[in-house]
BAMI-40916 format. One record per residue (C-alpha): residue in one letter; z, y, x. Coordinates in steps of 0.5 Angstrom, whole numbers, padded with zeros to 4 digits, always signed. Layout:
! BAMI-40916
aZYX ...
***
This chain:
! BAMI-40916
m+0000+0000+0000 r+0002+0005+0006 l-0005+0004+0009 i-0009+0005+0003 q-0005+0011+0001 k-0006+0014+0007 l-0014+0013+0008 s-0015+0015+0000 g-0011+0021+0000 l-0006+0018-0005 f+0001+0020-0003 f+0004+0019-0009 a+0006+0012-0011 g+0008+0014-0018 c+0001+0015-0020 l-0001+0008-0017 s+0000+0001-0021 f+0002-0005-0016 s+0007-0010-0016 a+0013-0009-0011 n+0014-0014-0005 a+0021-0014-0002 q+0018-0017+0004 d+0016-0013+0011 f+0015-0019+0016 n+0011-0025+0016 t+0016-0029+0021 q+0015-0035+0025 v+0020-0038+0029 t+0020-0043+0035 i+0026-0045+0039 n+0025-0049+0045 t+0031-0053+0048 p+0028-0056+0055 k+0035-0057+0058 i+0040-0058+0052 q+0042-0065+0051 s+0048-0066+0048 v+0047-0062+0041 d+0043-0065+0035 p+0036-0062+0035 k+0037-0061+0027 i+0041-0055+0029 f+0036-0052+0032 k+0031-0053+0027 n+0036-0051+0022 l+0036-0044+0026 e+0029-0043+0026 t+0029-0043+0018 a+0035-0039+0018 i+0032-0034+0022 e+0025-0034+0018 e+0029-0033+0012 f+0033-0027+0015 m+0027-0023+0017 n+0023-0025+0011 t+0027-0024+0005 r+0031-0018+0007 n+0028-0011+0005 w+0029-0007+0011 v+0025-0001+0009 e+0025+0002+0002 d+0017+0002+0002 n+0013-0004-0001 f+0009-0008+0003 e+0003-0011+0000 p+0002-0018+0003 e-0004-0016+0007 e+0000-0011+0010 l+0006-0015+0013 i+0008-0015+0020 e+0006-0021+0023 l+0012-0023+0027 n+0013-0029+0032 i+0019-0031+0036 v+0020-0036+0041 i+0027-0037+0043 t+0028-0042+0049 i+0035-0044+0050 d+0037-0045+0058 k+0045-0046+0057 e+0050-0049+0052 l+0056-0046+0053 s+0060-0049+0048 q+0058-0053+0041 t+0056-0047+0038 d+0055-0042+0044 f+0048-0041+0047 e+0045-0037+0052 g+0037-0036+0054 q+0031-0032+0053 m+0027-0029+0047 t+0020-0027+0046 i+0018-0023+0041 q+0011-0021+0039 a+0009-0017+0033 s+0002-0015+0030 r+0000-0010+0025 p-0006-0011+0021 v-0012-0007+0022 y-0015-0004+0016 k-0021-0008+0013 s-0022-0012+0019 g-0018-0019+0018 y-0015-0017+0025 n-0008-0016+0027 s-0007-0012+0033 i-0001-0013+0037 l+0004-0007+0036 f+0010-0010+0041 q+0012-0016+0045 n+0017-0017+0050 l+0021-0022+0054 d+0028-0021+0053 k+0032-0025+0058 n+0039-0024+0056 f+0040-0027+0050 k+0047-0030+0048 f+0049-0032+0041 t+0053-0036+0037 y+0051-0041+0031 g+0054-0047+0028 e+0050-0051+0023 y+0048-0049+0016 e+0052-0042+0018 r+0049-0036+0014 l+0046-0030+0018 d+0050-0024+0016 f+0048-0017+0018 s+0051-0010+0016 e+0048-0004+0019 n+0055-0001+0019 t+0059-0007+0022 f+0058-0011+0028 t+0057-0018+0025 s+0054-0023+0031 n+0050-0022+0037 l+0045-0026+0034 t+0044-0022+0027 s+0045-0015+0031 t+0039-0017+0036 l+0034-0019+0030 a+0036-0013+0026 f+0035-0009+0033 y+0028-0011+0034 a+0026-0011+0027 y+0028-0004+0027 v+0024-0003+0033 i+0018-0006+0031 l+0018-0002+0024 g+0019+0004+0028 m+0013+0003+0032 d+0009+0001+0026 y+0011+0007+0022 d+0009+0011+0028 s+0002+0008+0028 f+0001+0011+0021 s+0004+0018+0022 e+0006+0022+0028 m+0013+0020+0030 g+0013+0017+0023 g+0018+0011+0025 e+0024+0016+0027 e+0029+0014+0022 h+0028+0006+0023 l+0028+0007+0031 q+0035+0011+0030 k+0037+0005+0026 a+0036+0001+0032 q+0040+0006+0036 d+0046+0005+0031 i+0046-0002+0032 l+0046-0002+0039 n+0052+0003+0039 s+0056-0001+0034 v+0055-0007+0039 p+0062-0009+0043 r+0062-0009+0051 t+0063-0016+0050 a+0057-0018+0047 g+0053-0019+0053 v+0049-0015+0058 g+0042-0015+0054 w+0045-0009+0051 t+0047-0005+0057 a+0043+0000+0061 d+0044-0005+0067 g+0041-0010+0063 g+0044-0016+0068 g+0039-0014+0074 i+0033-0014+0069 v+0033-0006+0068 n+0027-0005+0064 r+0027-0010+0059 s+0034-0009+0056 r+0035-0007+0049 y+0038-0001+0052 w+0032+0001+0055 v+0027-0001+0050 i+0031+0004+0045 e+0032+0009+0050 n+0025+0010+0052 l+0023+0010+0045 l+0027+0016+0043 s+0027+0020+0049 p+0024+0027+0049 r+0020+0025+0055 m+0016+0020+0051 q+0014+0023+0045 d+0007+0024+0047 m+0006+0017+0048 r+0009+0016+0041 r+0004+0021+0038 a-0001+0017+0042 m+0000+0011+0037 y-0002+0015+0031 q-0009+0017+0035 y-0010+0009+0037 y-0008+0006+0031 m-0009+0010+0024 l-0015+0015+0027 g-0018+0009+0032 l-0017+0002+0030 d-0017+0003+0023 r-0023+0007+0023 i-0027+0002+0027 a-0028-0003+0021 q-0031+0003+0016 e-0038+0005+0015 d-0040+0010+0020 q-0034+0011+0023 t-0034+0006+0029 e-0036+0012+0034 k-0030+0016+0032 g-0025+0011+0032 l-0027+0009+0039 a-0027+0017+0041 s-0020+0017+0038 i-0017+0011+0042 l-0020+0014+0048 s-0016+0020+0047 a-0010+0016+0046 l-0011+0013+0052 e-0012+0020+0056 t-0005+0022+0053 i-0002+0016+0055 d-0005+0017+0062 a-0002+0024+0062 a+0005+0021+0060 n+0005+0016+0065 q+0004+0021+0070 s+0010+0025+0068 n+0014+0019+0067 p+0012+0014+0072 n+0013+0006+0071 s+0016+0008+0064 m+0018+0002+0060 l+0013+0004+0054 v+0007+0004+0058 q+0009-0003+0061 l+0010-0006+0054 f+0003-0002+0052 s-0001-0005+0058 d+0002-0012+0057 a+0000-0012+0049 k-0007-0008+0050 k-0011-0011+0056 d-0015-0016+0052 e-0016-0011+0046 i-0018-0005+0050 i-0023-0009+0054 n-0026-0012+0048 l-0027-0005+0044 f-0030-0002+0050 q-0035-0007+0052 v-0040-0004+0047 a-0039+0003+0049 d-0044+0007+0054 f-0042+0007+0061 n-0039+0013+0062 t-0034+0012+0057 k-0033+0005+0060 r-0032+0008+0066 k-0027+0013+0064 v-0023+0007+0060 y-0023+0003+0067 g-0020+0009+0071 i-0015+0010+0066 m-0013+0003+0065 v-0012+0001+0073 k-0007+0007+0073 l-0003+0004+0067 d-0004-0003+0069 g-0005-0003+0076 t-0003-0011+0077 r-0009-0013+0073 a-0014-0008+0075 n-0019-0014+0077 d-0019-0016+0069 y-0022-0009+0067 r-0028-0009+0072 v-0032-0012+0067 l-0032-0005+0064 l-0036-0003+0070 k-0042-0008+0069 
***
């Protein structure tokens, strides 16, 4: 509903007829336990289902998402240590994708490997969460990433449109006790740039606001236009403009985590988008991406052919 309204100029939901859908995410969860021998595997299957239900059935925002607008969310949890029968330690990979208008294509909004994930879970335990009170490390972590992703999703529909949801992620971080683990702290347990603390710090930092504004250029004015008749050229131009803005933000704030996350998610997409562009445009894109994503510079050389 949000995208149709934006592209049609219809901003008053009361004038439209639609069925409410409380679901915001379409979540799939996989739990891997290569080093766990003494715990019944059924517990982790139950946990997969519990997390999917927690993410999919909670109404995280007031807006109604149509089925074709749901954020595709994939969570992979790898449990490395069994601290007790109900306490575990490992890492979590989160990847969220946003549908692109009239394309049948989902574009990655966010992906991160959270290497400091500790949680407690007993078989058939209900996953409870309160925005105002810390309940558990498991549900706080899931809710934190839900609001981060929603914030980035809303940024893609309007400039800085996700501020409210990002502030909720910040509130969750602030409510977590120090005993909850290093994944919430600035030191990140030695993995500084990928801790939850730095994820939200980057997203809410004034120095990264231009980067966030570029997401509206990239998605709403770029990707969402490309599948529309006679809009492909304008869409690619908007994406190039977004990349130039991100390049400028990176020069002002070298090695920022947001730029790293963007580059990790967008390499293949950017190459595929601009392979059909004229050579001068491809050369510009190549020049930008080798600065943003230097470790994969060779992958972008296809744009020079």
